[in-house]
C-alpha positions in Angstrom: 32.5 13.7 22.7 29.5 16.0 22.5 27.3 13.5 20.9 28.4 10.8 23.4 27.5 13.3 26.3 24.0 13.9 24.9 23.5 10.1 24.5 24.6 9.6 28.2 22.3 12.4 29.3 19.4 10.6 27.6 20.2 7.4 29.3 20.4 9.0 32.7 17.1 10.7 32.1 15.6 7.5 31.3 16.7 5.9 34.7 15.7 9.0 36.6 12.1 8.8 35.2 11.8 5.0 35.6 14.4 3.6 38.0 13.1 0.0 37.8 13.9 -3.2 36.0 11.0 -5.2 34.7 11.5 -9.0 35.3 9.2 -11.3 33.2 8.4 -14.6 34.7 7.5 -17.5 32.4 6.1 -21.0 33.0 9.0 -23.3 33.7 7.3 -26.2 32.0 3.8 -27.2 30.8 1.1 -27.5 33.4 -1.9 -26.1 35.2 -1.1 -22.6 36.8 -2.5 -21.2 40.0 -1.2 -17.8 41.1 -0.1 -17.4 44.7 0.2 -13.5 44.5 -2.1 -10.5 43.4 -1.4 -7.5 41.3 0.5 -4.9 43.4 1.8 -7.5 46.0 5.3 -7.0 47.3 7.7 -9.9 46.9 11.1 -10.8 48.1 13.9 -12.5 46.5 16.3 -15.2 47.7 17.9 -14.2 51.0 20.2 -15.6 53.8 23.9 -15.6 54.2 24.2 -18.5 51.9 21.1 -17.8 49.7 19.3 -20.6 51.5 16.0 -18.8 52.0 13.8 -19.0 49.0 11.9 -15.9 47.7 8.2 -15.3 47.9 5.9 -17.9 46.3 4.6 -16.6 42.9 2.7 -19.5 41.3 2.1 -23.1 41.5 2.3 -25.2 38.3 0.9 -28.9 38.3 1.9 -31.5 35.8 0.8 -35.1 36.1 -0.6 -34.3 39.5 2.8 -33.1 40.6 2.5 -29.5 41.9 5.7 -27.3 41.9 5.8 -23.9 43.6 7.9 -21.2 41.8 9.5 -18.6 44.0 10.8 -15.0 43.2 14.5 -14.5 42.5 14.2 -10.8 43.1 12.5 -8.3 45.2 9.9 -5.9 44.0 6.2 -5.4 43.2 3.9 -7.5 41.0 3.4 -5.2 38.0 1.1 -7.4 36.0 -0.5 -10.9 36.1 -1.6 -12.9 33.1 -5.0 -13.6 34.8 -6.3 -15.2 31.6 -4.3 -18.4 32.4 -5.5 -18.8 36.1 -6.5 -22.4 36.6 -5.7 -23.2 33.0 -3.1 -25.5 31.4 -0.2 -23.5 29.7 2.8 -24.5 27.6 6.4 -24.0 28.8 7.5 -20.5 28.2 4.1 -18.9 28.6 4.5 -15.4 30.2 2.8 -15.5 33.6 3.7 -12.2 35.3 6.0 -9.2 35.6 7.9 -8.0 38.7 8.9 -4.4 38.9 12.2 -4.4 40.7 13.6 -1.1 42.2 17.2 -0.6 41.0 19.9 0.1 43.5 22.7 2.5 42.6 25.1 -0.4 41.7 22.4 -1.9 39.5 21.8 1.4 37.7 25.5 1.7 37.0 25.6 -1.8 35.6 22.6 -1.3 33.4 24.0 1.9 32.0 27.3 0.2 31.3 25.6 -2.6 29.5 24.1 0.0 27.2 27.2 1.8 26.4 29.9 -0.9 26.4 30.6 -3.3 23.6 29.2 -6.6 25.1 31.0 -9.8 23.9 28.4 -12.7 24.3 28.9 -16.4 24.9 28.8 -18.3 21.5 27.4 -21.4 23.3 26.2 -22.6 26.6 29.3 -23.8 28.2 31.9 -23.2 30.9 34.3 -20.4 30.3 37.7 -19.4 31.4 40.0 -16.5 30.5 43.1 -17.5 28.5 46.2 -18.0 30.7 47.8 -14.8 29.5 44.7 -12.8 30.1 44.1 -14.3 33.5 47.6 -13.7 34.6 47.3 -10.0 33.6 43.9 -9.7 35.3 45.5 -11.1 38.6 48.5 -8.9 38.4 47.1 -5.5 37.3 43.3 -5.8 37.0 41.1 -6.1 34.0 41.1 -2.4 33.1 44.9 -2.5 32.5 44.2 -4.7 29.5 43.6 -3.5 26.0 42.2 -6.1 23.6 42.0 -6.0 19.8 39.8 -7.9 17.3 41.4 -11.4 16.8 42.8 -11.7 20.3 42.5 -15.0 22.0 40.9 -14.0 25.3 38.7 -16.8 26.5 38.5 -20.5 26.5 35.2 -22.3 26.0 35.0 -25.7 27.7 32.3 -27.9 26.3 31.8 -31.7 26.3 35.3 -32.0 27.8 36.9 -30.1 24.9 38.5 -26.8 25.3 38.2 -24.3 22.4 39.8 -20.9 22.1 37.4 -18.0 21.6 38.7 -15.0 19.6 37.4 -11.6 20.3 35.7 -10.0 17.3 34.4 -6.7 18.6 35.7 -3.2 19.0 39.2 -2.6 20.2 39.2 -1.2 23.7 39.8 -1.7 27.5 38.5 -4.7 29.3 36.2 -2.8 31.5 33.7 -5.3 32.9 33.7 -9.0 33.6 30.4 -10.8 33.7 31.6 -14.3 34.7 34.0 -16.0 37.0 36.5 -18.7 35.5 34.7 -22.0 35.4 31.1 -20.5 35.3 28.6 -22.1 33.1 27.2 -19.3 30.9 24.1 -19.5 28.6 24.5 -18.8 24.9 24.2 -15.1 24.1 24.8 -13.9 27.7 27.6 -11.2 27.9 31.0 -12.5 29.0 32.9 -9.2 29.0 32.1 -5.5 28.3 34.8 -3.6 26.4 35.1 0.2 26.4 36.9 2.0 23.5 39.7 4.1 24.9 38.2 7.4 23.6 34.9 6.8 25.6 36.6 5.8 28.9 36.5 9.4 30.4 32.8 9.8 29.5 32.0 6.4 31.0 33.7 7.3 34.2 32.0 10.6 34.3 28.7 8.9 34.1 29.5 6.5 36.8 30.6 9.4 39.1 27.3 11.3 38.3 25.2 8.2 39.3 27.2 7.7 42.5 26.6 11.4 43.4 22.9 11.8 42.3 21.4 8.5 43.4 20.8 7.5 47.1 
């Protein structure tokens, strides 16, 4: 427990000194780039009750005389621009800029949890559902009432109209965090669930309480 506490103190210190997420933006496809923002500019993400208002324009990319404006998905400040590519043709996936996003209390808690929980990733890009037994128990008592073991069939992967059971292969523990809703399409490698070993649960709860008390 002592070593875990020291580990958590180090994580907390990191977020106190730099309470930001750094979001890299890459070229969505090949084309000629023209930036629509400057270093240090503040940008806004998607807004509106139905997320119908696009974020701030970041850059325009033109391919075959077809310009496309890419907007920000998050709020923050432009931390860096790859000015070397201004007005030039770039390949898809070229890093163009970085947004420094100030983390809210909820986001800090979630970021810390993703560092300390065992994250079980999606094996392929597909739609995912919890197994009928797991979903029933979640509906009745909540996720954190469920203890899962390696080898448990917890999730169903739906791909190309075929459903395949997904067996858990991580640490035994409590189903602490859910990162998808049934029927969501999830990219390969993105976490589906976060599992907390029972012996760490009290420490995890302590860290959440501390963040709620210390951050505005």
